[in-house]
C-alpha positions as CSV (number, residue, x, y, z in Angstrom):
1,M,-0.3,-5.0,-3.4
2,L,-4.0,-4.4,-2.7
3,L,-5.1,-1.0,-4.0
4,R,-8.3,0.9,-4.7
5,R,-8.7,2.4,-8.2
6,R,-7.5,5.9,-7.4
7,A,-4.3,4.7,-5.7
8,F,-3.6,2.1,-8.5
9,E,-3.9,4.8,-11.1
10,G,-1.6,7.1,-9.2
11,F,0.9,4.5,-8.3
12,S,1.0,3.0,-11.8
13,S,1.5,6.3,-13.4
14,Y,4.3,7.3,-11.0
15,W,6.4,4.4,-9.7
16,P,7.3,2.5,-12.9
17,Q,9.2,5.6,-14.3
18,I,11.2,6.2,-11.1
19,A,13.3,3.0,-11.2
20,D,15.5,4.0,-14.0
21,A,15.4,7.7,-13.6
22,P,18.8,9.3,-12.9
23,H,19.6,10.0,-9.3
24,D,19.0,13.6,-8.3
25,P,20.0,14.6,-4.8
26,T,17.8,17.7,-5.0
27,D,14.7,15.7,-5.8
28,R,13.4,13.3,-3.1
29,A,11.4,11.5,-5.7
30,L,14.6,10.5,-7.6
31,S,16.5,9.5,-4.5
32,D,18.2,6.0,-4.3
33,V,15.5,4.9,-1.9
34,S,12.6,6.0,-4.2
35,R,14.3,4.3,-7.1
36,E,14.7,1.0,-5.1
37,V,11.0,1.2,-4.0
38,S,10.1,1.5,-7.6
39,R,12.1,-1.6,-8.5
40,L,10.5,-3.5,-5.6
41,Y,6.9,-2.4,-6.6
42,D,7.2,-3.2,-10.2
43,P,7.1,-7.1,-10.2
44,L,4.6,-7.4,-7.4
45,P,1.2,-8.7,-8.3
46,K,-1.5,-6.0,-8.0
47,I,-5.1,-6.5,-6.9
48,V,-7.4,-3.5,-7.5
49,V,-10.5,-3.4,-5.5
50,R,-13.2,-2.0,-7.8
51,D,-16.5,-3.2,-9.0
52,A,-15.8,-2.4,-12.6
53,L,-12.5,-1.5,-14.1
54,V,-10.5,-2.4,-17.2
55,V,-6.8,-1.9,-16.8
56,P,-5.7,-0.2,-20.0
57,A,-3.2,-2.3,-22.1
58,D,-0.7,0.6,-22.1
59,N,-0.6,0.7,-18.2
60,P,2.8,-0.5,-17.2
61,W,1.2,-2.9,-14.6
62,H,-1.4,-4.3,-17.0
63,G,0.0,-7.8,-17.1
64,M,0.3,-8.1,-13.3
65,T,-3.0,-6.6,-12.2
66,T,-6.3,-8.4,-11.3
67,V,-9.5,-6.4,-10.6
68,V,-11.6,-7.8,-7.8
69,P,-15.1,-6.6,-6.9
70,R,-15.6,-5.0,-3.4
71,A,-17.8,-7.8,-2.3
72,A,-15.2,-10.4,-3.1
73,V,-12.1,-8.7,-1.6
74,A,-12.3,-10.6,1.8
75,A,-12.5,-13.9,0.1
76,R,-9.6,-13.0,-2.2
77,V,-7.4,-11.8,0.7
78,T,-8.3,-15.0,2.6
79,A,-7.2,-17.1,-0.4
80,E,-4.0,-15.1,-0.9
81,K,-3.1,-15.5,2.8
82,Q,-3.7,-19.3,2.6
83,R,-1.3,-19.5,-0.4
84,R,1.4,-17.9,1.9
85,T,3.2,-16.3,-1.0
86,G,4.1,-13.2,0.9
87,D,2.8,-10.1,2.6
88,I,-0.3,-8.3,1.3
89,L,0.3,-4.6,1.2
90,V,-2.6,-2.1,1.3
91,F,-1.9,1.4,0.4
92,G,-4.1,4.5,0.4
93,S,-7.5,3.0,1.2
94,R,-8.8,3.4,4.7
95,T,-12.1,1.9,3.5
96,T,-10.3,-1.3,2.5
97,W,-8.2,-1.8,5.5
98,N,-11.0,-0.9,7.9
99,G,-13.3,-3.5,6.2
100,L,-10.5,-6.1,6.4
101,L,-9.8,-5.2,10.0
102,V,-13.4,-5.9,11.0
103,Q,-13.2,-9.3,9.3
104,G,-9.9,-10.1,11.2
105,L,-7.8,-10.2,8.0
106,V,-5.2,-7.7,9.0
107,D,-2.1,-8.9,10.8
108,E,0.0,-5.7,10.9
109,I,-0.4,-2.0,10.3
110,H,2.6,0.1,9.4
111,L,2.0,3.8,10.1
112,M,4.4,6.3,8.6
113,V,4.6,9.5,10.6
114,G,6.2,12.5,9.0
115,P,7.3,16.0,10.2
116,R,4.3,17.8,8.7
117,A,1.2,18.1,10.9
118,L,-2.0,18.3,8.9
119,A,-5.2,19.7,10.3
120,G,-8.6,18.1,9.8
121,G,-8.8,15.1,7.4
122,I,-10.4,11.7,7.7
123,P,-9.6,9.4,10.6
124,A,-7.5,6.4,9.6
125,F,-9.7,4.0,11.7
126,D,-13.5,3.6,11.8
127,R,-13.5,2.1,15.3
128,P,-11.2,1.6,18.2
129,T,-8.5,-0.8,17.2
130,D,-6.0,-2.5,19.7
131,L,-2.5,-2.5,18.3
132,H,0.8,-3.8,19.7
133,L,3.9,-1.8,18.8
134,L,6.5,-4.1,17.1
135,D,9.3,-1.7,16.3
136,V,10.3,1.9,15.5
137,R,12.2,2.5,12.4
138,R,13.7,5.7,10.9
139,P,14.4,5.3,7.2
140,E,17.6,7.0,6.0
141,G,17.1,10.4,4.6
142,P,13.7,11.9,5.5
143,D,12.5,12.8,9.0
144,D,9.8,10.1,8.7
145,V,9.3,7.4,11.3
146,L,7.8,4.0,10.5
147,L,5.7,2.4,13.3
148,P,4.8,-1.2,12.6
149,Y,2.0,-2.5,14.8
150,A,0.5,-6.0,15.2
151,V,-3.3,-6.1,15.3
152,S,-4.4,-7.5,18.6
153,R,-6.9,-10.4,18.3
């Protein structure tokens, strides 16, 4: 997982506690799907893009987190891709994925579309980006749709 500081702090304070929380059909956060996502996130190595950050020892992801300065993120992503140990997931950082897109380091973009339309906001992409739709998935439960796209080269 490749995260910026704010996303890392939010994810690491939220997801680890969900895995073993009791199922609650009235609370989407405690659904079986959310609990499974928590179990999947927990063991993944995390890379936090930040020029200066010390991950507190009491953070549940302390032992599996590496902090990489912004100037070194492209080289780190390139090295991780060459190791071929799995997908690199970027969450919540349009700055990071746009920088990696420009450098040709993004293979796929998965867009989650939900039933709530928000006005205004910040564009997801800094420049026109050619994408090729790979699939349309509808996760069980919510009215969200997942749209995975390949980045055209």
